[in-house]
N, C-alpha and C positions, 0 to 999 in steps of 0.2 A: 445501539444495537442495530445490526443490519444482517441481511442475508446476501451472500455473494455466490456467484458461480465462477468456477475455474474456466478461464478462456484458453490460456496457453501455458504449457510447461515446455520450456526450451532448455533441455539439459546441456546442450553444447554451449549456449551463452549464459547459463545459470540464471534464467529469467522466468518469472511467473507473472501472469496477468490475471487479475480478478475483476469481475464486473459486479457492482452492487445492484441487486434487483428488488430488494425490499428493505424497509426500515426507515429510521429517522432522516437519513441523508436524502431519501427520495421525496421528503416533504419540501426540500429546498432546491434540489437539483434534478434536472431532467435526466441526466446521466452522470455516472461516476465510476471511474476505473482506477485501480491501483496496479502499477507495474513495479515489480521488485526485481532488481538485478544485483547479483553478487559477483564481484570481480576478485578472483584470487590475488592475494598480495602477501608476500612473505609467509608468515605462519597463520594468517587468517584471511579475511576478505574485506573488501570495501563494498558496502551496501548502498545502492542508489534507489531511492523511491521516486516514482513519478506519479502524480495525481492528475488525472484528466477528468475534467468535469464541465458540465454545462448547467448554468444557473437557470432556475425557473423565471427569475426576474432580476433586474439590475439592482434591486434592493437587497438581494441575498448577499451576505458577507462572504469573503474569501474563506476557504476551508482551513484556516490556520490550526484549528483544534485537531484536524486530521493529520497535520504535519507533526504535531506533538505525539499523537498516537503512533505514527510511524517510528519516531525516535524511541519511544518507550518499547515498542515491539522489538526493535533491533537490539536494544539493550537487554531485553529479556532473553532473546535467542542467544546473544553473546554470552550472557551469564550461564545459561544452560550448557552451551557447547564448551565453555571453559572448564566445566566440572567433569567432562567426559574424558 
């Protein structure tokens, strides 16, 4: 669970930036941002996620679970858009 604020919507580059401001991630990370960019390709798009984070300490693990979250979100959006 987390609370994010929308930082950027760039329609020209199909890019959205979100900054996490509250939640479980903030217990381990000083800062955490998601950048999502969709690049049109053939009949769909290629989605690129960038995770920018600063750990509170060197003992904090890399955010691999958030990478899986990004994959799952992309698949969910794809499934929804494929039905339209």
